[in-house]
C-alpha positions in Angstrom: -50.4 122.0 264.2 -50.7 118.7 262.3 -53.9 116.8 262.5 -53.9 113.2 263.7 -54.7 112.0 260.1 -51.5 113.8 258.9 -49.4 111.7 261.4 -50.8 108.4 260.1 -48.7 106.4 257.6 -49.5 107.2 253.9 -48.0 104.0 252.4 -51.0 101.9 251.1 -49.7 98.7 252.7 -49.9 100.2 256.2 -53.4 101.7 256.6 -54.4 102.6 260.1 -57.8 101.3 261.2 -59.6 98.0 261.6 -57.7 94.9 260.7 -58.6 91.2 260.8 -56.9 87.9 260.2 -55.8 84.6 261.8 -52.9 82.7 263.3 -52.1 79.0 263.1 -50.7 76.6 265.7 -49.4 74.2 263.1 -48.8 74.0 259.3 -50.3 72.0 256.5 -53.8 71.2 255.4 -55.0 70.3 259.0 -53.9 73.6 260.5 -56.8 75.4 262.1 -57.3 79.1 261.7 -57.8 81.1 264.8 -59.5 84.4 263.9 -58.6 87.8 265.4 -60.0 91.3 265.0 -58.2 94.5 266.1 -57.2 98.0 265.3 -53.7 99.1 264.2 -52.2 102.5 264.0 -49.1 103.0 261.7 -47.2 106.2 262.2 -43.5 107.1 261.5 -42.3 103.5 261.7 -44.2 102.6 264.9 -47.2 100.4 265.0 -49.6 100.1 268.0 -53.1 98.8 268.5 -55.4 96.4 270.4 -58.0 93.7 269.8 -59.1 90.2 270.8 -59.0 86.6 269.7 -59.8 83.2 271.2 -57.1 83.6 273.8 -58.4 87.0 275.0 -57.8 90.7 274.7 -54.4 92.0 273.7 -52.4 95.1 272.7 -50.0 95.5 269.8 -46.7 97.3 269.8 -43.8 97.2 267.3 -42.1 98.7 264.3 -42.5 98.6 260.5 -40.4 99.7 257.5 -41.9 101.0 254.3 -38.7 100.2 252.3 -38.1 96.6 253.3 -41.8 95.9 254.2 -40.6 94.2 257.4 -43.0 94.3 260.3 -42.0 93.2 263.9 -44.7 93.4 266.5 -45.4 92.1 270.0 -49.0 90.9 270.8 -49.3 91.4 274.6 -51.9 89.4 276.5 -52.4 89.9 280.3 -50.5 86.7 280.8 -47.8 86.6 278.1 -46.3 88.2 275.0 -46.3 86.7 271.5 -43.7 87.9 268.9 -44.8 88.4 265.3 -42.2 88.7 262.5 -43.7 89.4 259.1 -43.6 91.1 255.7 -46.2 93.4 254.2 -47.6 93.4 250.7 -50.8 94.4 249.0 -52.5 91.3 250.6 -51.7 92.4 254.2 -49.0 91.2 256.6 -47.9 87.6 256.9 -45.2 85.6 258.6 -44.5 83.7 261.8 -45.3 84.2 265.4 -43.3 82.8 268.3 -43.9 82.1 271.9 -41.0 81.3 274.3 -42.5 78.1 275.8 -44.9 77.0 273.0 -43.0 77.3 269.7 -44.1 79.0 266.6 -46.7 79.1 263.9 -47.9 81.2 261.0 -50.2 84.2 260.6 -51.9 86.4 258.0 -53.6 89.7 258.8 -55.1 92.3 256.5 -57.1 95.6 256.6 -60.8 95.0 257.2 -62.8 96.1 254.2 -65.7 98.3 255.0 -69.1 98.0 253.4 -68.2 100.9 251.0 -65.0 99.1 249.8 -66.9 95.8 249.4 -69.5 97.5 247.3 -66.8 99.1 245.1 -65.2 95.7 244.6 -68.6 94.2 243.6 -69.2 97.1 241.1 -65.7 96.5 239.6 -66.3 92.8 239.2 -69.7 93.5 237.6 -68.1 95.9 235.1 -65.4 93.3 234.2 -68.0 90.6 233.6 -70.1 93.0 231.4 -67.1 93.9 229.3 -66.3 90.3 228.3 
């Protein structure tokens, strides 16, 4: 029998676990970032998860494709759904969200780096600065 870890997506742009990011109500330099924190699980083209932001708690459901890097998700609050349409790359997933009565805006989400990863990045930066 396969373990749960074996069922998770192996593509590096779709790591299951803790994610963070923001959404915007408007574009341009005056756009305010609204932070969100959540967990995502990527497995066999299906994404699911849950988290919270300044609107409230929500769940995620949707699909992703490792060839086209297209991600389509629905963020479901108790009161309404928000549709996310994005693309994945090494910097996370970014694109637009839309809400039937409100309109649309932008978003950018990425895997949350743990203390261990942050320490590795700091060590690599130090190595680079010492080699110059």
